[in-house]
Backbone bond lengths (Angstrom), bond angles and torsions (degrees), N, CA, C in turn:
res aa  C-N    CA-C-N  psi(-1)  N-CA   C-N-CA  omega(-1)  CA-C   N-CA-C  phi
1 M - - - 1.421 - - 1.489 108.38 -
2 P 1.330 121.58 121.27 1.478 121.64 -177.61 1.505 111.44 -59.95
3 R 1.298 114.76 143.84 1.458 120.15 -179.72 1.535 110.27 -134.40
4 R 1.292 117.44 136.96 1.472 121.08 174.67 1.517 108.56 -108.05
5 E 1.287 117.96 160.54 1.422 123.22 174.74 1.527 109.95 -70.49
6 P 1.369 117.11 139.56 1.461 120.61 172.51 1.535 109.43 -51.24
7 G 1.350 114.77 136.61 1.445 117.68 179.23 1.513 113.34 96.39
8 T 1.366 117.78 -16.27 1.428 123.33 176.40 1.503 111.12 -92.33
9 P 1.278 120.54 119.40 1.493 120.88 -176.35 1.499 111.31 -58.63
10 A 1.334 117.25 134.89 1.459 120.02 172.89 1.521 109.66 -85.83
11 R 1.280 116.62 155.21 1.425 120.00 179.49 1.539 109.29 -87.21
12 P 1.356 114.70 120.18 1.456 118.16 -178.38 1.532 110.59 -56.12
13 G 1.365 114.47 135.72 1.421 118.84 -179.95 1.486 115.94 81.60
14 S 1.329 117.51 5.57 1.464 122.10 176.39 1.494 111.00 -64.92
15 H 1.334 116.40 158.15 1.491 119.79 -176.20 1.543 111.74 -69.78
16 S 1.352 118.30 -10.43 1.445 119.21 178.08 1.546 112.80 -84.92
17 D 1.380 116.03 -7.85 1.467 119.36 -177.86 1.546 112.50 -58.21
18 A 1.334 116.43 -38.04 1.457 119.60 -178.65 1.509 111.36 -62.65
19 G 1.315 116.03 -40.98 1.480 120.37 175.69 1.483 112.69 -63.43
20 G 1.348 116.10 -41.40 1.507 118.72 177.12 1.478 111.39 -66.17
21 I 1.348 119.07 -39.43 1.477 120.29 178.99 1.581 110.07 -63.11
22 M 1.339 117.11 -41.14 1.457 119.48 179.66 1.515 110.81 -62.57
23 L 1.347 116.29 -40.85 1.468 120.05 178.44 1.497 111.79 -67.62
24 R 1.349 116.61 -35.74 1.483 120.20 178.16 1.535 110.16 -66.42
25 L 1.335 114.91 -41.18 1.496 117.40 176.66 1.569 110.34 -62.34
26 A 1.348 114.07 -43.52 1.473 117.35 175.88 1.517 111.91 -58.60
27 A 1.281 117.34 -41.25 1.488 121.04 178.96 1.507 110.23 -60.73
28 A 1.318 117.46 -46.98 1.481 121.35 179.37 1.543 109.69 -60.51
29 G 1.300 117.68 -42.21 1.452 119.19 177.91 1.528 112.74 -66.36
30 L 1.355 117.04 -39.93 1.403 119.99 179.51 1.565 113.84 -67.61
31 F 1.316 116.83 -39.53 1.436 122.17 175.66 1.525 109.94 -60.06
32 T 1.342 116.46 -41.83 1.487 119.97 179.95 1.544 109.20 -71.60
33 L 1.322 117.62 -36.31 1.462 120.06 174.92 1.535 111.05 -61.13
34 M 1.282 115.88 -39.21 1.450 121.10 176.56 1.532 109.35 -59.13
35 S 1.355 115.75 -46.28 1.414 120.00 179.95 1.520 111.68 -61.62
36 L 1.358 116.74 -40.02 1.412 119.99 176.71 1.521 112.61 -61.08
37 F 1.320 118.60 -43.58 1.443 121.69 176.32 1.511 112.13 -61.56
38 V 1.333 115.69 -37.82 1.483 118.88 178.21 1.506 110.16 -64.14
39 R 1.335 117.39 -44.25 1.436 120.00 -179.34 1.535 111.22 -63.75
40 L 1.315 116.68 -44.46 1.501 119.50 178.61 1.525 111.27 -63.22
41 A 1.335 116.11 -40.22 1.504 117.80 179.16 1.508 111.87 -67.66
42 S 1.385 117.38 -27.92 1.435 119.76 -175.35 1.555 112.52 -66.32
43 F 1.304 118.13 -14.52 1.458 120.10 179.02 1.528 109.58 -72.57
44 E 1.303 119.45 -19.96 1.440 121.42 179.92 1.524 113.17 -121.08
45 A 1.352 118.91 -35.53 1.481 122.35 -171.57 1.510 111.31 -105.10
46 P 1.325 117.32 146.79 1.475 118.76 174.84 1.522 111.15 -74.61
47 V 1.300 115.88 164.72 1.498 121.74 -173.45 1.551 111.57 -60.21
48 G 1.357 117.05 -43.03 1.434 119.13 -178.34 1.550 112.30 -60.07
49 Q 1.305 115.99 -39.10 1.456 120.29 177.53 1.516 111.95 -65.34
50 I 1.335 114.53 -39.84 1.478 119.34 179.85 1.537 108.68 -66.07
51 V 1.317 117.75 -39.50 1.463 120.41 179.10 1.506 110.50 -61.50
52 F 1.341 115.34 -39.63 1.499 119.56 -177.93 1.598 108.22 -63.43
53 Y 1.331 114.16 -53.45 1.496 115.73 -176.70 1.522 111.21 -65.69
54 R 1.322 118.75 -38.90 1.461 121.09 178.32 1.553 111.07 -58.36
55 S 1.316 114.90 -38.92 1.499 116.81 -176.10 1.505 113.34 -87.04
56 A 1.341 116.40 -39.10 1.481 119.00 -178.10 1.510 111.59 -67.00
57 F 1.337 117.81 -40.88 1.457 118.75 -175.18 1.567 109.85 -85.25
58 A 1.327 116.84 -14.05 1.496 117.10 169.85 1.502 111.61 -66.46
59 L 1.338 117.08 -24.47 1.456 120.02 -178.60 1.535 112.53 -65.45
60 L 1.363 115.83 -26.74 1.462 116.56 -179.02 1.520 113.72 -62.13
61 P 1.312 118.36 -53.81 1.502 116.55 177.68 1.491 112.67 -71.73
62 I 1.330 117.28 -29.13 1.502 118.00 179.22 1.544 110.64 -64.58
63 V 1.331 116.32 -45.61 1.468 121.72 179.81 1.476 108.47 -66.29
64 A 1.380 119.85 -43.32 1.442 121.55 178.48 1.519 111.48 -58.12
65 Y 1.334 115.64 -40.76 1.444 120.95 179.75 1.538 110.43 -65.37
66 L 1.357 117.80 -42.76 1.407 122.65 -179.38 1.526 109.66 -63.29
67 L 1.371 117.47 -39.45 1.454 120.95 177.26 1.549 109.75 -64.97
68 W 1.267 116.33 -39.45 1.492 119.23 179.55 1.508 111.16 -64.85
69 R 1.366 115.77 -35.26 1.424 120.54 179.24 1.569 111.49 -86.85
70 R 1.294 115.91 4.27 1.422 123.89 -179.63 1.567 112.83 54.89
71 Q 1.321 112.17 42.37 1.452 120.71 -179.48 1.547 111.09 -114.78
72 F 1.305 117.75 7.25 1.471 120.16 -178.83 1.519 108.62 -120.40
73 P 1.345 117.89 131.67 1.496 126.96 4.09 1.496 114.22 -95.00
74 H 1.369 117.89 -6.19 1.482 118.68 -171.30 1.557 109.70 -64.25
75 G 1.330 119.59 -26.65 1.445 121.38 179.55 1.500 114.71 -67.80
76 L 1.324 118.70 -8.35 1.440 123.99 -178.90 1.500 112.34 -87.76
77 R 1.314 116.59 -8.99 1.498 119.88 178.90 1.515 108.26 -66.45
78 T 1.306 115.83 136.10 1.473 120.87 -178.11 1.498 110.62 -145.95
79 S 1.304 116.23 145.83 1.452 121.81 174.01 1.530 112.33 -100.80
80 R 1.359 114.86 7.32 1.450 119.77 -174.99 1.501 110.07 -130.58
81 P 1.340 117.69 57.35 1.488 118.06 175.96 1.485 116.10 -59.14
82 G 1.391 115.74 -37.03 1.429 118.03 179.17 1.518 112.80 -63.88
83 G 1.360 115.91 -38.11 1.470 117.90 176.32 1.527 114.79 -64.08
84 H 1.315 113.79 -40.05 1.515 119.06 175.93 1.522 108.61 -62.66
85 L 1.287 119.22 -43.86 1.462 121.45 -178.25 1.548 110.51 -63.36
86 K 1.311 115.71 -45.54 1.458 119.63 -178.59 1.525 109.09 -63.96
87 R 1.334 118.98 -46.18 1.440 119.97 178.90 1.538 112.63 -61.89
88 S 1.348 113.94 -39.76 1.499 118.72 -177.80 1.512 110.81 -68.24
89 L 1.315 116.86 -36.69 1.463 118.46 -179.78 1.549 112.12 -66.79
90 Y 1.336 114.06 -44.42 1.464 117.50 174.11 1.510 112.21 -60.47
91 G 1.350 114.38 -48.05 1.436 117.78 179.68 1.499 115.45 -63.33
92 C 1.307 115.38 -37.28 1.497 118.92 -179.65 1.525 108.84 -69.46
93 T 1.305 118.58 -39.05 1.471 120.27 177.55 1.511 107.88 -61.82
94 A 1.303 117.18 -42.95 1.506 120.14 178.92 1.523 111.02 -61.52
95 M 1.346 115.91 -37.54 1.460 119.72 178.28 1.509 112.68 -63.83
96 F 1.318 116.00 -42.64 1.473 118.94 178.24 1.540 109.04 -60.98
97 F 1.304 116.64 -49.38 1.468 119.25 179.46 1.536 112.80 -61.09
98 S 1.336 114.69 -39.37 1.459 118.90 179.11 1.516 112.42 -62.96
99 F 1.349 116.68 -41.11 1.440 119.25 -179.45 1.521 112.36 -71.55
100 I 1.328 116.73 -31.28 1.486 120.13 171.93 1.481 110.90 -63.22
101 S 1.329 116.05 -42.35 1.496 119.60 178.86 1.528 109.07 -63.58
102 L 1.336 118.03 -43.44 1.475 121.17 179.23 1.539 111.91 -63.13
103 A 1.291 117.58 -28.91 1.460 118.14 179.56 1.517 113.49 -73.22
104 Y 1.331 117.63 -22.27 1.449 122.19 -175.24 1.542 114.10 -109.45
105 L 1.317 117.41 -18.66 1.472 119.21 -173.09 1.531 110.70 -121.20
106 P 1.335 116.66 153.73 1.465 118.68 169.80 1.564 109.83 -58.83
107 L 1.327 113.96 154.56 1.513 119.75 -177.12 1.551 110.55 -53.52
108 A 1.327 116.67 -43.60 1.468 119.58 -176.91 1.494 114.67 -61.83
109 L 1.338 116.20 -41.68 1.465 117.97 178.31 1.511 111.64 -71.79
110 A 1.312 118.75 -42.61 1.451 122.25 177.35 1.533 111.38 -60.10
111 S 1.330 115.40 -42.46 1.468 119.92 -179.96 1.539 109.93 -66.21
112 A 1.300 118.27 -36.85 1.447 119.33 -179.93 1.516 113.60 -64.12
113 L 1.371 114.30 -37.12 1.446 116.91 178.78 1.522 112.69 -62.62
114 A 1.347 117.07 -24.97 1.460 118.70 179.56 1.528 111.85 -64.72
115 F 1.369 115.90 -25.43 1.480 118.50 178.24 1.485 113.61 -78.65
116 L 1.308 118.65 1.34 1.472 120.23 179.30 1.550 110.67 -73.97
117 A 1.327 118.06 -23.25 1.507 119.98 -173.15 1.530 111.67 -54.70
118 P 1.366 121.36 -48.67 1.455 117.84 178.95 1.496 112.71 -67.80
119 L 1.338 120.21 -25.43 1.467 120.83 176.85 1.489 110.19 -71.91
120 L 1.317 119.27 -34.69 1.439 120.91 178.13 1.574 113.40 -66.92
121 L 1.360 114.26 -23.40 1.457 116.32 178.97 1.478 112.49 -75.11
122 V 1.310 119.04 -16.58 1.507 120.82 177.42 1.496 113.29 -63.89
123 P 1.362 120.83 -54.39 1.468 119.11 176.02 1.504 110.69 -68.94
124 A 1.335 119.81 -29.50 1.474 120.53 176.97 1.515 111.24 -61.33
125 A 1.353 114.50 -42.70 1.532 117.71 178.79 1.519 111.53 -67.02
126 M 1.345 116.25 -35.67 1.448 118.90 179.51 1.525 111.63 -67.58
127 V 1.334 118.78 -38.24 1.430 123.12 -177.94 1.501 111.72 -80.13
128 A 1.346 114.16 -53.40 1.517 119.44 -172.15 1.524 112.75 -75.67
129 L 1.345 116.81 -38.04 1.491 120.36 -175.24 1.500 112.83 -108.62
130 E 1.362 116.68 -0.24 1.450 119.88 -178.32 1.496 111.91 55.80
131 E 1.334 116.79 36.22 1.468 121.20 176.15 1.490 110.89 -82.85
132 R 1.278 114.67 158.36 1.520 119.96 -179.65 1.560 106.28 -126.19
133 P 1.330 116.01 83.09 1.483 118.34 175.66 1.521 111.58 -61.79
134 G 1.312 112.69 158.39 1.474 116.87 179.47 1.517 113.67 -64.82
135 V 1.346 114.85 165.91 1.456 121.76 -177.33 1.538 108.93 -61.87
136 V 1.321 118.36 -37.20 1.429 120.93 -177.80 1.504 109.42 -64.76
137 V 1.344 118.93 -41.99 1.471 122.08 -177.94 1.510 109.95 -67.48
138 V 1.350 115.72 -44.90 1.453 118.66 179.47 1.546 111.28 -63.22
139 G 1.352 115.33 -40.84 1.459 119.20 177.10 1.502 112.56 -61.73
140 A 1.355 115.50 -40.67 1.473 118.42 179.84 1.521 110.56 -65.67
141 A 1.315 115.84 -38.12 1.495 117.32 179.76 1.554 109.30 -65.56
142 L 1.297 117.57 -44.16 1.463 119.91 176.92 1.488 111.57 -60.48
143 A 1.378 117.41 -40.62 1.446 119.01 177.67 1.537 112.43 -62.42
144 G 1.315 114.39 -36.06 1.516 117.57 178.06 1.503 110.97 -62.72
145 F 1.322 117.07 -40.67 1.437 120.37 179.47 1.530 111.31 -68.90
146 L 1.322 115.33 -33.25 1.449 119.65 172.81 1.540 111.26 -64.30
147 G 1.320 117.67 -35.78 1.409 122.68 175.53 1.561 112.33 -59.84
148 V 1.349 115.71 -37.07 1.455 119.99 177.09 1.517 108.85 -63.34
149 A 1.317 115.61 -44.93 1.481 119.58 179.49 1.562 110.44 -58.47
150 M 1.325 113.92 -41.59 1.476 117.76 -178.41 1.576 109.31 -65.31
151 M 1.341 115.45 -34.71 1.492 118.42 178.69 1.504 110.66 -68.70
152 L 1.327 114.92 -32.77 1.504 118.76 -178.00 1.514 111.00 -77.51
153 A 1.305 118.55 -27.83 1.479 121.22 -172.24 1.516 114.84 -52.01
154 P 1.376 119.67 -43.54 1.431 119.18 178.83 1.505 114.87 -58.44
155 A 1.331 117.81 -24.55 1.494 119.57 -179.79 1.481 112.40 -67.95
156 F 1.370 117.93 -19.23 1.434 121.54 -177.10 1.561 111.27 -98.81
157 E 1.318 116.11 2.91 1.454 120.48 179.15 1.503 107.83 -83.89
158 G 1.344 115.90 152.70 1.448 119.56 176.51 1.519 111.29 86.58
159 P 1.361 114.62 173.28 1.457 120.25 -176.09 1.522 114.01 -71.74
160 S 1.354 118.94 -24.20 1.473 119.98 179.87 1.530 111.11 -124.18
161 L 1.316 114.31 153.35 1.475 120.71 -176.45 1.535 108.00 -76.81
162 D 1.324 115.09 133.65 1.449 121.11 177.72 1.523 107.66 -83.45
163 S 1.355 115.65 91.48 1.430 120.78 -175.31 1.556 110.98 -67.22
164 G 1.322 117.11 -31.92 1.471 120.31 178.87 1.501 113.74 -59.25
165 T 1.355 116.46 -43.45 1.466 120.33 176.59 1.506 111.61 -64.40
166 L 1.368 117.65 -38.59 1.441 120.13 179.51 1.466 110.33 -64.46
167 I 1.347 117.61 -46.13 1.473 120.31 -179.52 1.549 111.02 -62.90
168 G 1.323 114.53 -42.79 1.543 117.73 -178.81 1.481 110.67 -64.59
169 V 1.356 119.80 -42.02 1.462 121.65 -179.36 1.522 109.97 -69.35
170 A 1.342 117.56 -42.50 1.481 121.69 179.33 1.534 109.56 -59.88
171 A 1.323 115.73 -43.46 1.475 119.43 179.88 1.536 109.62 -66.69
172 G 1.356 116.85 -37.49 1.413 119.91 178.13 1.557 113.48 -64.79
173 L 1.363 115.06 -38.44 1.434 118.20 175.39 1.515 113.61 -65.37
174 A 1.320 115.13 -41.39 1.484 120.58 176.16 1.496 110.55 -62.73
175 M 1.339 117.31 -39.85 1.448 122.06 175.97 1.556 111.87 -60.68
176 A 1.313 115.65 -40.73 1.479 118.22 -177.84 1.529 108.47 -66.77
177 V 1.344 118.23 -39.09 1.440 120.30 -179.12 1.534 111.03 -65.43
178 T 1.337 116.10 -47.53 1.484 118.90 -179.66 1.555 111.88 -71.60
179 T 1.328 117.62 -30.72 1.445 116.91 174.25 1.512 111.88 -65.52
180 A 1.314 118.59 -39.45 1.487 119.90 176.90 1.534 110.97 -58.84
181 S 1.365 114.52 -43.03 1.466 118.00 176.68 1.545 111.27 -63.72
182 A 1.329 116.81 -44.22 1.438 118.35 -178.81 1.533 113.09 -61.97
183 K 1.334 115.22 -36.79 1.481 119.27 -178.63 1.485 114.67 -73.67
184 V 1.328 115.42 -25.92 1.474 118.59 172.26 1.557 107.94 -66.17
185 Q 1.353 116.86 -40.92 1.463 120.49 176.68 1.554 111.32 -65.45
186 I 1.306 115.67 -37.37 1.464 119.05 178.06 1.521 110.26 -64.33
187 K 1.298 117.63 -42.20 1.481 122.97 -179.99 1.525 109.37 -60.69
188 M 1.339 118.60 -37.59 1.425 121.06 177.44 1.510 113.55 -72.90
189 L 1.309 116.56 -36.56 1.469 120.57 -179.53 1.521 112.47 -69.87
190 T 1.330 116.40 -36.80 1.456 119.47 -173.19 1.559 112.92 -70.60
191 T 1.323 117.49 -5.28 1.466 119.05 172.80 1.527 111.52 -69.74
192 T 1.305 118.10 -24.50 1.477 122.59 179.94 1.518 117.06 -131.58
193 E 1.325 117.22 -16.44 1.455 119.38 -172.35 1.483 110.12 -108.60
194 P 1.367 120.99 137.57 1.461 124.10 176.08 1.565 107.71 -67.84
195 P 1.362 115.71 151.88 1.455 119.32 -178.93 1.540 113.24 -60.62
196 G 1.312 118.76 -34.92 1.420 121.47 -178.99 1.511 112.05 -64.68
197 T 1.310 114.33 -37.16 1.493 120.06 179.09 1.530 109.49 -63.96
198 I 1.322 115.90 -47.95 1.469 120.46 178.77 1.544 111.48 -59.67
199 A 1.347 115.95 -45.62 1.453 119.62 -179.46 1.538 111.04 -62.89
200 F 1.334 116.47 -40.85 1.452 121.62 -176.28 1.538 109.49 -62.66
201 Y 1.317 119.55 -50.96 1.429 122.23 -175.21 1.521 111.59 -69.89
202 F 1.384 115.88 -32.93 1.454 120.67 176.88 1.540 107.66 -63.52
203 A 1.335 120.23 -45.59 1.449 123.12 -179.15 1.543 110.06 -65.01
204 V 1.315 118.08 -39.33 1.481 119.72 179.68 1.535 109.96 -63.34
205 V 1.349 115.46 -48.90 1.483 118.66 -174.79 1.520 109.85 -65.27
206 C 1.350 117.75 -39.66 1.504 120.85 179.39 1.530 111.29 -66.62
207 A 1.365 114.65 -38.85 1.462 117.15 178.41 1.525 110.69 -61.19
208 L 1.335 115.73 -41.91 1.467 118.41 177.60 1.483 113.77 -66.76
209 A 1.335 116.18 -36.46 1.483 119.11 177.29 1.488 109.75 -67.05
210 G 1.335 119.61 -38.93 1.455 121.08 177.14 1.509 109.68 -65.79
211 L 1.335 117.50 -41.12 1.491 119.96 -178.38 1.491 110.44 -63.60
212 A 1.296 118.35 -29.67 1.451 122.09 -176.72 1.536 111.19 -65.55
213 T 1.349 116.74 -18.74 1.471 121.27 -179.84 1.536 112.55 -83.27
214 L 1.340 116.20 -5.70 1.488 119.60 -178.46 1.483 113.33 -52.64
215 P 1.358 121.78 -43.66 1.460 118.63 176.72 1.520 117.03 -59.13
216 L 1.354 115.26 -20.81 1.456 118.74 -178.94 1.513 110.70 -78.65
217 G 1.338 118.63 -7.99 1.447 122.61 178.74 1.483 113.82 107.21
218 W 1.306 115.06 118.42 1.465 120.31 175.18 1.549 109.22 -113.00
219 A 1.276 114.16 158.65 1.517 118.05 178.89 1.536 109.17 -87.47
220 S 1.280 114.38 158.82 1.458 120.10 167.90 1.492 108.25 -98.14
221 P 1.311 116.14 92.22 1.489 120.05 -170.70 1.510 113.45 -65.30
222 T 1.316 119.45 147.19 1.403 125.49 174.10 1.496 107.94 -72.15
223 G 1.356 117.05 179.43 1.449 120.10 -178.38 1.524 110.90 -62.21
224 A 1.357 118.21 -42.75 1.475 119.67 179.72 1.490 111.32 -65.87
225 A 1.360 118.93 -47.20 1.434 121.81 177.93 1.490 114.66 -57.62
226 L 1.377 114.23 -41.29 1.498 118.08 176.70 1.522 112.22 -62.80
227 A 1.350 115.48 -38.39 1.423 117.42 177.46 1.544 112.49 -65.47
228 Y 1.293 117.39 -36.20 1.456 122.08 176.74 1.519 110.09 -64.40
229 L 1.342 116.79 -43.15 1.474 120.22 179.61 1.514 111.93 -61.40
230 I 1.320 114.19 -48.03 1.467 118.09 178.90 1.483 111.72 -67.97
231 G 1.328 117.89 -39.51 1.477 121.99 177.92 1.519 113.81 -59.35
232 A 1.373 114.65 -35.28 1.476 117.31 -179.74 1.526 109.67 -63.35
233 G 1.362 116.32 -42.31 1.466 118.91 178.84 1.510 113.22 -66.91
234 I 1.325 115.83 -44.27 1.505 118.43 -178.83 1.519 110.67 -64.69
235 A 1.335 116.40 -43.94 1.519 120.87 -179.24 1.513 109.09 -62.98
236 G 1.374 117.51 -41.68 1.454 120.07 178.46 1.499 113.42 -60.64
237 G 1.351 115.54 -46.30 1.421 120.53 179.90 1.508 112.78 -64.99
238 L 1.341 118.18 -41.90 1.467 120.43 177.14 1.494 112.97 -65.59
239 A 1.375 114.21 -34.85 1.474 116.76 178.77 1.571 110.55 -63.15
240 H 1.356 114.90 -40.02 1.455 116.98 176.88 1.513 110.92 -60.54
241 I 1.289 117.63 -42.13 1.505 120.24 -177.39 1.523 108.60 -65.39
242 A 1.336 116.22 -43.89 1.474 119.28 179.52 1.562 109.67 -61.75
243 M 1.315 116.63 -41.46 1.463 118.87 -179.81 1.531 111.78 -64.10
244 T 1.323 115.30 -44.01 1.467 120.29 179.35 1.521 112.90 -61.84
245 E 1.357 114.54 -44.91 1.473 117.32 -179.96 1.546 111.31 -71.82
246 A 1.322 119.61 -28.89 1.448 120.82 176.83 1.538 108.60 -64.69
247 L 1.319 117.45 -44.68 1.416 122.73 -179.03 1.520 113.16 -69.36
248 A 1.318 115.27 -18.68 1.463 119.64 176.20 1.538 111.32 -82.86
249 R 1.347 119.22 -8.17 1.425 123.97 -176.95 1.520 116.12 -115.83
250 A 1.324 115.43 -19.32 1.458 119.49 -177.86 1.474 110.26 -147.97
251 P 1.386 117.16 155.24 1.447 121.85 -179.25 1.513 111.33 -63.40
252 A 1.320 117.73 144.32 1.452 122.40 178.74 1.502 112.00 -55.36
253 S 1.365 116.63 -38.78 1.459 120.60 -179.64 1.550 112.28 -64.54
254 T 1.331 117.43 -30.17 1.458 121.93 175.71 1.530 111.37 -70.28
255 L 1.320 115.93 -36.55 1.462 122.02 -174.81 1.518 114.38 -84.27
256 A 1.283 115.60 -26.99 1.492 120.30 -171.79 1.517 113.97 -52.06
257 P 1.348 121.82 -44.59 1.437 119.07 -178.75 1.527 114.72 -59.06
258 F 1.348 117.38 -28.76 1.410 118.01 -175.80 1.561 114.47 -76.92
259 E 1.341 114.64 -4.57 1.460 119.54 173.59 1.595 109.39 -60.64
260 Y 1.314 113.77 -32.63 1.467 119.22 -172.96 1.566 111.13 -76.03
261 T 1.334 117.78 -7.22 1.474 118.55 177.12 1.532 110.64 -70.74
262 S 1.316 116.00 -10.48 1.481 118.68 178.51 1.548 110.19 -61.64
263 M 1.321 117.00 -31.92 1.464 119.94 176.52 1.489 113.55 -64.25
264 I 1.358 116.13 -34.64 1.473 118.51 177.16 1.526 110.69 -66.40
265 W 1.363 116.20 -43.44 1.419 120.07 177.95 1.559 109.94 -60.81
266 A 1.332 115.37 -44.65 1.483 116.98 -178.31 1.530 112.52 -61.32
267 L 1.305 116.23 -41.58 1.507 119.96 178.02 1.524 110.30 -62.85
268 L 1.378 115.53 -43.44 1.470 117.68 179.57 1.523 113.45 -64.20
269 F 1.349 116.77 -40.29 1.421 119.42 177.77 1.544 111.69 -66.20
270 D 1.305 116.16 -40.71 1.451 119.87 179.13 1.564 111.09 -58.29
271 A 1.360 114.34 -43.90 1.462 120.05 179.42 1.464 112.96 -68.90
272 A 1.371 116.05 -47.05 1.480 119.58 -170.24 1.544 111.71 -78.62
273 I 1.340 116.35 -38.44 1.470 119.14 -174.97 1.512 113.20 -91.09
274 F 1.318 117.07 -41.49 1.473 120.18 -173.49 1.539 110.80 -107.51
275 G 1.367 118.15 -4.78 1.473 120.25 179.28 1.478 112.13 59.67
276 M 1.342 118.43 35.69 1.439 118.01 -176.22 1.559 109.27 -147.05
277 L 1.293 114.71 157.05 1.480 121.65 174.87 1.529 104.52 -134.62
278 P 1.333 117.03 156.08 1.450 120.61 174.96 1.534 111.19 -59.95
279 S 1.326 118.60 157.54 1.433 121.82 171.90 1.543 108.33 -56.28
280 P 1.330 114.61 153.49 1.473 117.66 178.65 1.529 113.97 -49.99
281 L 1.357 114.65 -45.97 1.454 117.29 -179.22 1.513 113.18 -67.39
282 G 1.378 116.24 -39.47 1.434 118.80 177.52 1.512 112.77 -66.84
283 L 1.341 116.82 -37.98 1.462 119.33 178.17 1.551 109.60 -67.86
284 A 1.317 117.11 -39.10 1.488 119.28 177.74 1.541 109.92 -61.76
285 G 1.382 115.54 -39.41 1.450 118.15 179.05 1.542 111.25 -64.06
286 A 1.330 114.55 -40.37 1.475 118.81 178.70 1.539 112.87 -59.94
287 L 1.361 113.01 -43.87 1.466 120.67 -179.02 1.572 109.17 -65.77
288 V 1.335 116.78 -36.76 1.437 120.07 179.47 1.506 109.14 -63.71
289 I 1.368 119.21 -44.30 1.459 122.92 179.28 1.522 110.43 -59.68
290 V 1.329 116.22 -47.56 1.497 120.89 -178.45 1.528 110.25 -60.05
291 A 1.352 114.10 -46.32 1.490 119.30 -176.57 1.555 109.19 -65.70
292 A 1.337 118.04 -38.26 1.429 121.15 179.71 1.502 109.84 -68.38
293 A 1.299 119.27 -38.53 1.512 122.19 177.08 1.495 109.06 -63.11
294 A 1.335 117.59 -39.71 1.470 120.60 -179.26 1.527 111.09 -66.99
295 V 1.339 116.64 -38.76 1.485 119.14 177.29 1.524 111.52 -63.26
296 V 1.328 115.81 -44.61 1.464 121.11 179.87 1.545 109.53 -60.53
297 A 1.356 113.01 -46.20 1.468 117.70 -175.05 1.526 111.31 -65.79
298 F 1.318 118.78 -37.33 1.452 121.59 -173.81 1.553 112.13 -111.77
299 A 1.300 118.43 22.87 1.473 122.66 -174.43 1.553 111.45 -56.49
300 D 1.315 114.91 -43.21 1.471 118.63 -178.68 1.497 113.77 -61.29
301 G 1.357 115.94 -38.72 1.433 120.79 -178.18 1.499 113.44 -78.22
302 I 1.375 116.66 -35.98 1.442 119.99 -176.88 1.483 110.64 -81.41
303 F 1.374 116.84 -42.46 1.454 120.83 -174.23 1.542 106.07 -128.12
304 P 1.319 118.80 86.96 1.471 120.36 -179.15 1.490 110.46 -54.13
305 G 1.344 112.53 135.86 1.463 119.28 -179.85 1.533 114.19 89.48
306 R 1.357 115.93 -12.03 1.480 117.64 179.00 1.481 107.33 -93.79
307 R 1.350 115.65 77.36 1.488 122.34 -166.21 1.567 109.21 -67.01
308 A 1.360 112.95 133.64 1.455 119.98 169.78 1.519 108.47 -82.37
309 P 1.374 119.46 158.64 1.461 120.27 -179.26 1.497 112.35 -63.53
310 T 1.301 116.69 148.58 1.494 120.16 -179.82 1.486 110.42 -68.76
311 L 1.306 118.75 -16.71 1.502 120.94 175.82 1.480 110.91 -70.41
312 T 1.373 119.90 -20.40 1.415 121.16 179.04 1.533 109.01 -58.00
313 L 1.314 117.59 133.38 1.488 119.79 -171.94 1.488 113.26 -88.56
314 P 1.295 117.50 156.41 1.448 119.96 177.38 1.500 110.24 -65.54
315 A 1.313 116.85 159.96 1.474 120.42 -175.40 1.498 113.98 -58.67
316 E 1.366 117.01 -31.36 1.489 118.05 -178.46 1.476 111.87 -67.40
317 C 1.362 118.70 -17.60 1.442 119.47 176.73 1.475 113.92 -94.90
318 R 1.346 118.60 -9.31 1.483 119.88 -177.68 1.513 109.35 -94.29
319 S 1.323 115.68 84.16 1.452 118.91 -178.32 1.501 113.72 -124.66
320 G 1.340 116.59 17.64 1.443 117.94 174.01 1.508 113.54 91.24
321 P 1.361 116.67 168.83 1.441 121.87 -176.46 1.488 113.87 -65.98
322 G 1.342 115.20 126.61 1.464 118.56 175.43 1.520 111.48 75.71
323 H 1.310 118.22 1.15 1.445 119.99 -178.33 1.499 109.46 -88.37
324 P 1.327 119.93 142.80 1.420 122.09 178.60 1.493 111.33 -73.20
325 P 1.352 116.98 155.60 1.479 120.15 -176.73 1.489 112.32 -80.14
326 G 1.288 115.38 166.62 1.454 120.79 169.01 1.476 110.92 -85.38
327 P 1.347 118.64 -176.83 1.430 119.14 -175.36 1.496 113.33 -62.29
328 G 1.277 118.59 143.33 1.449 123.33 175.96 1.496 109.89 -99.87
329 R 1.298 114.49 -176.84 1.443 121.08 -178.45 1.518 108.90 -95.16
330 R 1.321 117.82 132.90 1.438 122.61 173.60 1.518 108.85 -75.83
331 P 1.325 118.61 154.85 1.456 120.59 177.55 1.480 110.86 -53.75
332 G 1.294 115.18 125.37 1.489 119.15 178.67 1.500 116.35 85.61
333 A 1.369 115.18 -2.52 1.484 116.55 -177.44 1.473 109.32 -79.92
334 G 1.337 114.91 149.95 1.432 121.47 172.69 1.459 114.73 50.61
């Protein structure tokens, strides 16, 4: 399967696109599998412990990949330790919020909230950069926020308030905000730093942050829970590798639509593993968020002249909460 170096533009329509698409689909499935393992582990282990296992065991496939690419250990040299620390702190905070959301919400709802990050960049661009996105983009952002309200509505049904749904959605919203901040840092780092380097330091910092919660009390997981904890890390690391290799074979614009297949995986896992689906109104809200995110991401292509904000990140940076980025552009590339 032909492979290009990260940062080198792929030719649209090249025969390697099919291989890149398959790898991007695999990455979407692996990221959702990671979320499944996190949710299953959350029944026994606290969030800090899950963050530690997710990050520490992700290092195994990441380091193996760097060795295969002959980028370890020399590829870990960096002149921007402060940038890595800032990106990792934002990303680690997003990971904590994401895992709290997964502990309280079905996979499909928690996954949908991850797509709020690009929608939050629309008002940020309008306020911070005085941009004027097109009516379609603004409408899509408002529709996404309406989707959140639809997801919250079932919590207010019945005689008592469903506090679990409120906590899960609140954590998901906080995750979207911190994810947007983390991805801005990723976009800045990828101008000079290889994706493996960014992923390695992110995993190290998050593992240390998770380890710092040990005094607060960790569980002694059973065999199954321990397998879920380790599986979350392995799946997350493999997802990063699949994402990186996909972007080495096909243009990011070709791969971007397949990011949204993660919702299909989440719905399948909810039905097959937990025997449940979100309420009709909650599911409709989740689909509205995903559709709105897709409109914002592809506004220029779908509606020429309906400009999305410049803060909207390239597809290689849109890989979900706590997920490592794809390859960035080297200075002067493309």
